[in-house]
C-alpha positions in Angstrom: -6.8 25.3 20.6 -7.7 21.6 18.7 -8.6 19.6 21.8 -6.0 16.8 21.2 -2.2 17.0 22.0 0.4 18.1 19.1 1.9 14.9 19.6 -1.4 12.7 18.4 -1.5 15.3 15.3 1.9 14.5 15.1 2.4 10.6 15.0 -1.0 11.1 13.3 0.5 12.5 10.1 3.5 10.6 9.8 1.6 7.5 10.3 -0.7 9.1 6.9 2.6 9.7 5.4 4.4 6.2 5.8 1.5 4.7 4.0 1.6 6.5 1.1 -0.9 8.8 1.4 0.8 11.9 2.0 3.3 14.4 1.3 6.1 16.0 3.2 7.6 19.2 1.4 9.9 21.3 3.3 8.6 24.8 2.9 5.2 23.9 1.2 3.8 21.9 4.0 1.5 18.6 3.3 -0.5 17.4 0.4 -1.8 14.4 -0.4 0.1 11.8 -1.8 -2.5 9.2 -2.7 -5.8 6.8 -2.5 -7.0 4.5 0.1 -5.8 2.2 -1.9 -2.5 3.4 -2.8 -1.8 3.4 0.8 -3.2 0.2 0.9 -0.6 -1.1 -1.1 2.4 0.9 0.1 1.2 -0.8 3.7 1.5 -4.6 1.8 5.2 -3.6 0.2 6.3 -2.4 3.5 5.4 -6.0 4.7 6.8 -8.2 1.3 9.7 -5.6 2.2 10.4 -7.0 5.9 9.5 -10.0 5.3 12.0 -10.4 2.3 14.8 -8.2 4.6 14.2 -11.0 7.0 15.0 -13.9 4.7 18.1 -12.4 4.0 17.5 -10.8 0.0 18.6 -7.5 -0.7 16.4 -4.7 -2.6 17.7 -5.6 -5.7 17.0 -9.2 -5.5 13.5 -8.5 -4.5 12.7 -5.6 -7.4 14.1 -8.7 -9.9 11.8 -11.2 -8.4 8.5 -9.4 -9.0 9.7 -7.3 -12.1 9.6 -11.3 -13.6 6.0 -11.6 -11.7 3.7 -11.9 -14.8 2.0 -8.7 -15.5 -1.7 -10.0 -15.8 -3.7 -11.5 -12.9 -3.8 -15.4 -14.2 -7.5 -14.7 -15.1 -5.2 -12.7 -18.1 -6.8 -9.7 -17.1 -5.4 -6.3 -15.5 -7.5 -6.2 -12.2 -6.0 -2.9 -11.1 -8.6 -0.1 -10.0 -11.0 -3.3 -9.7 -13.1 -4.8 -6.6 -10.6 -8.0 -5.4 -12.8 -11.1 -6.0 -13.7 -14.2 -4.0 -14.4 -17.1 -5.0 -17.6 -18.5 -3.3 -19.2 -21.6 -4.7 -18.3 -21.7 -8.8 -18.8 -17.6 -9.6 -17.1 -14.4 -7.6 -18.1 -11.5 -5.5 -16.6 -8.4 -4.4 -14.9 -8.6 -1.3 -15.2 -6.1 0.9 -12.9 -3.3 2.1 -11.3 -2.5 4.7 
């Protein structure tokens, strides 16, 4: 016995899957699918998709909008994998992650 309700455990596993952290494969079990950072991105993308749906956009329209965005940040550097930055006075400092 694990000391918690089976339904609570299943709900937690499904939440982690929905966040992009776990992958459920029939016959293979559950594997870790991503990092916490990827999970955070997946959560934000889901929020964006839901917002766009409520605004009347179709999936292909949202994809076209995203593909039309510049590939680099306004500062000209690709910041993927780096700490998010917050402007403080005239300099930047890392923002703590949740």
